[in-house]
C-alpha positions in Angstrom: 201.6 -64.6 9.4 200.0 -67.6 11.0 197.3 -68.6 13.5 198.7 -70.4 16.6 196.8 -72.5 19.1 198.7 -72.8 22.3 198.1 -74.2 25.8 200.3 -74.1 28.9 200.5 -77.5 30.5 202.6 -79.6 32.9 204.4 -82.6 31.3 205.8 -85.1 33.7 206.0 -82.4 36.4 207.7 -79.8 34.1 206.2 -76.6 32.7 205.5 -77.0 29.0 203.5 -75.7 26.0 201.5 -77.4 23.4 201.4 -75.6 20.0 199.6 -76.1 16.7 200.2 -73.7 13.8 197.7 -73.1 11.0 198.2 -71.1 7.9 196.7 -67.6 7.5 196.1 -67.4 3.7 194.6 -70.9 3.5 193.8 -72.6 6.9 195.9 -75.6 6.1 198.7 -74.2 4.0 201.4 -74.7 6.7 200.6 -76.8 9.7 202.9 -77.9 12.5 202.8 -79.2 16.1 205.4 -78.4 18.7 205.9 -79.5 22.3 207.6 -76.8 24.4 210.9 -75.7 22.7 211.2 -78.6 20.3 211.7 -78.1 16.6 208.4 -77.9 14.7 207.0 -81.1 13.4 205.1 -80.2 10.2 202.1 -82.2 9.1 199.9 -82.5 6.0 196.4 -81.5 7.1 193.5 -83.7 6.1 190.8 -81.0 6.6 189.9 -77.4 5.7 188.3 -76.0 8.8 190.2 -74.5 11.8 188.5 -76.8 14.3 189.2 -80.0 12.3 192.9 -79.0 11.8 193.3 -78.3 15.5 191.7 -81.7 16.3 194.1 -83.4 13.9 197.0 -81.6 15.6 195.8 -82.5 19.0 195.6 -86.2 17.9 199.3 -85.9 16.9 200.3 -84.3 20.1 198.3 -86.8 22.2 200.0 -89.8 20.5 203.5 -88.3 21.0 202.7 -87.7 24.7 200.8 -90.9 25.4 203.5 -92.2 27.8 203.8 -88.9 29.7 201.6 -87.4 32.4 200.0 -84.2 31.0 198.0 -81.9 33.2 196.8 -78.3 33.3 198.9 -76.0 35.5 196.5 -76.6 38.4 197.2 -80.3 38.3 194.0 -81.5 36.8 194.4 -84.1 33.9 194.6 -82.5 30.5 191.4 -83.3 28.5 192.8 -83.1 25.0 190.0 -80.8 23.8 
């Protein structure tokens, strides 16, 4: 079992999903990021709290998507929070 943080977004005009997984037994025991249907990209977390691990995952996703246009489904720019 795991905790998943997910958001529906539009990436360069295409529907997509941003996902971060956190462990369930220990918050950072198995963390990954995924964009839409990609293979998971695991990362070693640097933190112990849920909010900090999500922030770390968001930084990873933001860097990977920095050359893409990412918006909410309504077209407003994604705020990376």
